[in-house]
C-alpha positions as CSV (number, residue, x, y, z in Angstrom):
1,M,77.9,15.3,108.8
2,P,78.9,12.2,110.9
3,T,79.3,12.6,114.7
4,P,82.9,13.5,115.5
5,I,85.0,11.1,117.5
6,Y,87.2,13.1,119.8
7,L,90.5,12.1,121.4
8,S,89.4,12.0,125.0
9,P,86.0,13.7,125.6
10,P,84.3,14.1,129.0
11,H,82.1,11.2,130.0
12,L,79.3,12.0,132.6
13,S,78.1,9.5,135.1
14,G,74.5,10.5,135.2
15,Q,74.7,11.8,138.8
16,E,76.2,15.2,138.0
17,L,72.9,17.1,137.4
18,A,71.3,16.1,140.7
19,L,74.4,17.1,142.6
20,L,74.7,20.4,140.7
21,Q,71.0,21.2,141.4
22,Q,71.5,20.4,145.1
23,T,74.5,22.7,145.2
24,L,72.8,25.6,143.4
25,A,69.8,25.2,145.7
26,S,72.1,25.4,148.8
27,N,73.6,28.7,147.4
28,W,77.1,27.3,148.3
29,I,78.6,28.2,144.9
30,A,81.9,29.9,146.0
31,P,85.2,28.1,146.5
32,L,84.1,26.9,149.9
33,G,81.6,24.2,151.0
34,Q,80.8,20.6,151.7
35,N,81.4,19.4,148.2
36,L,85.0,20.5,148.3
37,D,85.5,18.7,151.6
38,T,83.9,15.6,150.3
39,F,85.8,15.6,147.0
40,E,89.1,16.1,148.6
41,Q,88.5,13.3,151.1
42,Q,87.4,11.0,148.3
43,V,90.7,11.5,146.3
44,A,92.9,11.4,149.4
45,N,91.3,8.1,150.5
46,Y,91.5,6.6,147.1
47,C,95.3,7.3,146.9
48,A,95.9,6.5,150.6
49,M,97.3,10.0,151.2
50,P,96.5,12.0,154.3
51,Y,95.6,15.4,152.9
52,A,94.3,16.8,149.6
53,L,93.5,20.3,148.4
54,A,91.2,20.9,145.4
55,V,92.3,23.7,143.1
56,N,91.3,25.1,139.7
57,S,93.8,23.3,137.6
58,G,96.6,20.7,137.6
59,T,99.0,23.6,136.7
60,A,97.9,25.4,139.9
61,A,98.6,22.3,141.9
62,I,102.1,21.9,140.5
63,H,102.8,25.6,141.2
64,L,101.7,25.3,144.8
65,G,103.6,22.0,145.1
66,L,106.8,23.7,144.0
67,K,106.3,26.5,146.5
68,L,105.8,23.9,149.2
69,L,109.2,22.5,148.2
70,D,110.7,26.0,148.5
71,V,111.6,26.4,144.9
72,Q,112.8,30.0,144.5
73,P,114.5,32.2,141.9
74,G,117.9,30.8,141.0
75,D,117.0,27.3,141.9
76,Y,116.9,24.2,139.6
77,V,114.2,21.6,139.1
78,I,114.5,18.4,137.1
79,C,111.6,17.3,134.9
80,P,111.0,15.0,131.9
81,T,111.2,16.5,128.5
82,L,108.4,14.4,127.1
83,T,105.4,16.0,128.8
84,F,102.8,18.8,128.4
85,A,104.2,22.3,129.0
86,A,102.2,22.7,132.2
87,T,104.7,20.4,133.9
88,A,107.5,22.9,133.4
89,N,105.7,26.3,133.3
90,P,105.4,26.6,137.1
91,I,109.1,26.0,137.4
92,V,109.6,29.2,135.4
93,Y,106.8,31.0,137.3
94,Q,109.0,30.5,140.4
95,G,112.1,32.0,138.6
96,A,113.8,28.6,138.7
97,T,115.6,26.7,135.9
98,P,114.1,23.5,134.5
99,I,116.6,20.7,133.6
100,F,115.0,18.4,131.1
101,I,115.6,14.6,131.1
102,D,115.2,12.2,128.1
103,S,112.7,9.3,128.1
104,E,113.4,5.6,128.4
105,P,112.0,3.7,125.4
106,Q,109.6,1.2,127.2
107,T,107.2,3.5,129.1
108,W,108.4,6.7,127.5
109,N,108.8,8.2,131.0
110,M,111.8,9.9,132.6
111,S,115.0,7.8,132.1
112,P,116.5,6.8,135.5
113,E,119.9,6.6,133.7
114,W,119.8,10.2,132.5
115,L,118.2,11.3,135.8
116,A,121.3,9.9,137.6
117,E,123.5,11.9,135.2
118,A,121.7,15.1,135.9
119,L,121.7,14.6,139.7
120,A,125.4,13.9,139.6
121,H,126.0,17.0,137.5
122,C,124.0,19.2,139.9
123,R,126.0,17.9,142.8
124,R,129.4,18.4,141.1
125,A,128.4,21.9,140.0
126,N,126.9,22.8,143.4
127,L,123.6,23.8,141.8
128,P,120.7,24.5,144.1
129,L,118.5,21.6,143.0
130,K,115.2,21.8,144.8
131,A,113.0,19.1,143.3
132,V,112.5,16.4,140.7
133,I,109.2,16.3,138.9
134,V,108.1,12.8,137.8
135,V,105.4,12.5,135.2
136,H,103.4,9.3,134.6
137,L,103.0,9.8,130.8
138,Y,99.6,9.0,129.3
139,G,98.7,7.1,132.5
140,Q,101.7,4.7,132.5
141,P,103.7,4.9,135.8
142,A,107.3,5.8,135.6
143,A,110.0,3.5,137.1
144,M,109.4,4.8,140.6
145,T,111.7,2.3,142.4
146,E,114.8,3.5,140.6
147,I,113.7,7.2,140.6
148,T,112.8,7.2,144.3
149,E,116.1,5.6,145.2
150,L,118.1,8.1,143.2
151,C,116.2,11.0,144.7
152,R,116.7,9.6,148.2
153,R,120.4,9.2,147.6
154,Y,120.8,12.8,146.5
155,E,118.3,14.1,149.1
156,V,116.0,15.7,146.5
157,P,112.2,15.7,147.0
158,I,109.8,14.4,144.4
159,L,106.8,16.2,143.0
160,E,104.7,13.6,141.3
161,D,102.8,15.0,138.3
162,A,100.1,12.3,138.0
163,A,97.8,14.6,136.0
164,E,97.2,11.9,133.4
165,A,97.4,8.9,135.8
166,L,94.6,8.9,138.4
167,G,93.9,5.2,139.1
168,A,97.3,4.0,137.9
169,S,99.7,2.3,140.3
170,Y,103.2,1.0,140.7
171,Q,104.0,-1.8,143.1
172,A,100.4,-1.4,144.5
173,T,101.0,2.2,145.4
174,K,98.7,4.6,143.6
175,A,100.1,7.3,141.3
176,G,100.2,10.5,143.2
177,A,101.2,8.8,146.5
178,W,104.9,8.1,145.7
179,G,106.2,11.6,145.9
180,D,106.6,14.2,148.7
181,V,103.8,16.1,146.8
182,G,101.3,14.6,144.3
183,V,99.3,16.3,141.6
184,F,96.2,15.4,139.6
185,S,94.3,17.2,136.8
186,F,90.5,17.1,136.2
187,N,90.6,19.0,132.9
188,G,87.8,18.1,130.5
189,N,90.0,15.5,128.7
190,K,91.1,13.6,131.7
191,I,89.9,10.2,132.9
192,I,87.4,12.0,135.2
193,T,86.7,15.7,135.1
194,T,85.4,18.7,137.0
195,S,85.4,20.7,133.7
196,A,88.5,22.4,134.9
197,G,90.3,21.5,138.1
198,G,93.2,19.9,139.9
199,M,94.2,18.3,143.2
200,L,97.3,18.6,145.4
201,L,98.2,15.7,147.7
202,V,100.5,16.1,150.7
203,K,101.5,14.1,153.8
204,E,101.3,16.8,156.5
205,E,98.4,19.0,157.5
206,V,100.7,22.0,157.9
207,L,101.6,21.7,154.2
208,R,97.9,21.6,153.2
209,Q,97.2,24.7,155.3
210,K,100.1,26.6,153.7
211,A,98.9,25.7,150.2
212,L,95.4,26.7,151.0
213,Y,96.6,30.0,152.3
214,W,98.4,30.7,149.0
215,A,95.5,29.4,146.9
216,T,93.1,31.8,148.6
217,Q,95.1,35.0,147.9
218,A,97.3,34.6,151.0
219,K,94.7,36.4,153.1
220,A,95.5,36.5,156.9
221,D,92.9,35.2,159.4
222,L,91.8,38.7,160.4
223,P,88.5,40.6,160.1
224,Y,90.1,42.9,157.6
225,Y,92.0,42.2,154.4
226,H,95.6,41.7,155.5
227,H,98.3,40.1,153.2
228,E,101.9,39.3,154.2
229,A,102.6,37.1,151.1
230,I,101.7,37.0,147.4
231,G,98.7,34.7,146.9
232,Y,96.8,33.2,144.0
233,N,93.2,32.7,143.0
234,Y,93.6,28.9,142.8
235,R,90.8,27.3,144.8
236,L,88.3,25.0,143.1
237,S,84.6,26.1,143.1
238,N,82.2,24.2,145.3
239,V,80.0,23.8,142.2
240,L,82.7,22.1,140.2
241,A,83.5,19.9,143.2
242,A,80.0,18.4,142.8
243,L,81.1,17.2,139.4
244,G,84.1,15.6,141.0
245,I,82.0,13.7,143.5
246,A,79.9,12.3,140.8
247,Q,82.8,11.4,138.6
248,M,84.7,9.6,141.4
249,Q,81.8,7.2,141.7
250,V,82.6,5.9,138.2
251,L,86.4,6.1,138.2
252,E,87.0,2.4,138.2
253,Q,84.5,1.9,135.3
254,R,86.3,4.6,133.4
255,I,89.7,3.0,133.9
256,A,88.3,-0.4,132.8
257,A,86.8,1.2,129.7
258,R,90.1,2.9,128.8
259,R,92.1,-0.3,129.3
260,A,89.5,-2.2,127.2
261,N,90.2,0.4,124.4
262,F,93.9,-0.3,124.6
263,M,93.4,-4.0,124.5
264,Y,91.1,-3.7,121.5
265,Y,93.6,-1.7,119.6
266,Q,96.5,-3.9,120.6
267,S,94.7,-7.1,119.5
268,A,93.4,-5.6,116.3
269,L,96.8,-4.3,115.3
270,R,99.1,-7.1,116.7
271,E,100.0,-8.5,113.3
272,Y,101.5,-5.3,112.1
273,S,105.2,-5.4,112.9
274,Q,105.6,-1.7,112.1
275,I,103.4,-0.8,115.2
276,Q,104.7,-0.7,118.8
277,F,102.5,0.3,121.8
278,Q,103.6,2.1,125.0
279,E,104.6,-0.7,127.4
280,E,103.1,-1.4,130.8
281,I,106.2,-2.4,132.8
282,T,106.3,-5.1,135.5
283,H,104.6,-4.2,138.8
284,S,102.8,-1.3,137.1
285,F,99.2,-0.7,136.3
286,S,98.4,1.9,133.7
287,N,95.0,3.6,133.6
288,R,95.5,3.8,129.8
289,W,94.3,7.4,129.7
290,L,95.3,7.5,126.1
291,T,96.3,4.6,123.9
292,C,99.5,5.6,122.2
293,L,101.7,3.8,119.7
294,T,104.7,4.4,117.4
295,F,105.3,3.4,113.8
296,T,108.6,2.3,112.3
297,D,107.9,4.6,109.3
298,K,108.0,8.2,110.4
299,S,105.6,9.2,107.6
300,L,102.8,7.1,109.0
301,P,101.7,9.0,112.1
302,D,100.7,12.2,110.2
303,K,99.3,10.2,107.3
304,I,97.1,8.2,109.6
305,R,96.1,11.3,111.6
306,M,95.0,13.1,108.5
307,A,93.1,10.0,107.2
308,L,91.2,9.8,110.5
309,A,90.5,13.5,110.3
310,V,88.7,13.1,107.0
311,S,86.2,10.9,108.9
312,H,86.0,13.5,111.7
313,I,88.1,11.4,114.0
314,E,90.6,13.1,116.2
315,A,94.1,11.7,116.8
316,R,97.1,13.7,118.1
317,P,100.8,13.5,117.9
318,I,102.8,12.5,121.0
319,W,103.9,15.5,123.1
320,K,106.6,17.5,121.5
321,P,109.6,17.3,123.8
322,L,110.0,20.5,125.9
323,H,113.7,20.9,125.2
324,L,112.7,21.4,121.5
325,Q,110.1,24.0,122.3
326,P,111.2,27.6,121.5
327,V,110.3,28.8,125.0
328,F,112.4,26.1,126.7
329,Q,115.2,25.3,124.2
330,H,117.8,27.3,126.1
331,F,117.5,25.3,129.3
332,P,119.8,22.3,130.1
333,Y,119.0,18.9,128.7
334,F,120.3,15.4,129.6
335,G,119.7,12.6,127.2
336,E,120.0,11.3,123.7
337,Q,117.1,11.4,121.1
338,I,114.6,8.9,122.6
339,A,111.9,11.5,123.2
340,E,112.6,13.2,119.9
341,D,112.2,9.8,118.2
342,L,109.0,9.0,120.0
343,F,107.6,12.4,119.0
344,A,108.6,11.8,115.3
345,R,107.0,8.3,115.2
346,G,104.2,8.5,117.8
347,L,100.4,8.9,117.6
348,C,97.7,9.1,120.3
349,L,94.5,7.3,119.3
350,P,90.9,8.2,120.3
351,S,90.6,6.8,123.8
352,G,87.4,8.0,125.3
353,S,85.6,5.8,127.9
354,A,82.4,6.0,125.9
355,L,83.8,4.7,122.6
356,S,81.5,2.1,121.0
357,P,82.6,-1.2,119.4
358,D,81.6,0.2,116.0
359,E,83.7,3.4,116.5
360,L,86.7,1.4,117.6
361,A,86.3,-0.9,114.5
362,Q,86.0,2.2,112.3
363,I,89.2,3.7,113.7
364,V,91.2,0.4,113.2
365,A,89.9,0.0,109.7
366,I,91.2,3.5,108.8
367,I,94.6,2.8,110.4
368,T,95.1,-0.5,108.6
369,G,94.0,1.0,105.4
370,Q,97.0,3.3,105.5
371,L,99.5,0.7,106.4
372,P,101.7,-1.0,103.8
373,Q,100.3,-4.4,102.8
374,G,102.2,-7.6,102.6
């Protein structure tokens, strides 16, 4: 059986084992220790944000971020429809209502036009709107100038879901540093990984301390167990933070490799007019976490995905829009059918940072073999 080619597998730096051995030898294996402090500082410094809190998933970071923004039962939170469910799930955890926004066709991110419509509607209807979640889809930054201006005008804070976009930037500001709160994921498929993990970025120490309190079961600073609030078991392990330290050392290399993958695919497929790639808009820098494209013929994505699967190569459809998901379809939606169309015509190609030239050539050969000739 040939070696499988996965969509976005982990890629170790070679330094992880030594750091793990040091951590185990120290016996600091709980969610407390020097590795956590170091990893948090690395990410905060990289993004030019004052404070960071390492947690056990990007979802946990979003949940804590919404709590920091005082999202409560009966409130509303705006978020894009074209994203992973983890963006919206914490809204519902808090008893709030998500309002889904359509994509714009260039970057596939939240449409500023439809965001403006939703913000105006919330004001007219006097809805308690507590936050706007912005996602940088597949590593491509959203149109943050327009989005930030709209949110400032309507006095609504931004939670920046940069789970897929570590290392991306817009107008020289790193993804994760535009919002009032920033979030990253270090899941096994992300550009760097801690196996499972996430990071919350904030601008005030008091906010970090509040999030840390919630993330460690809301235990009061007393000699006995005393709780005045509901807490969560959200802190990252000091062991997994060792992986993060090692991975941060190669982040720029991983970004360069993913961008090289994109450029290879784009160059190899440039003559096929039925293929369009997710755009990198002016003043933005995508980390190209995943290389994603659309086909004019809606039958091609699944046809190509299955042809790749025969050779044990993994490709995936674009995210299914959340307003089409059974669990979310009763919530408000502002838009047309841009996200639906992207879902129908889109495909995510293998994008791992360890892909070899031969593997890339094999993938392209299978794709072109399924395209109409002439």
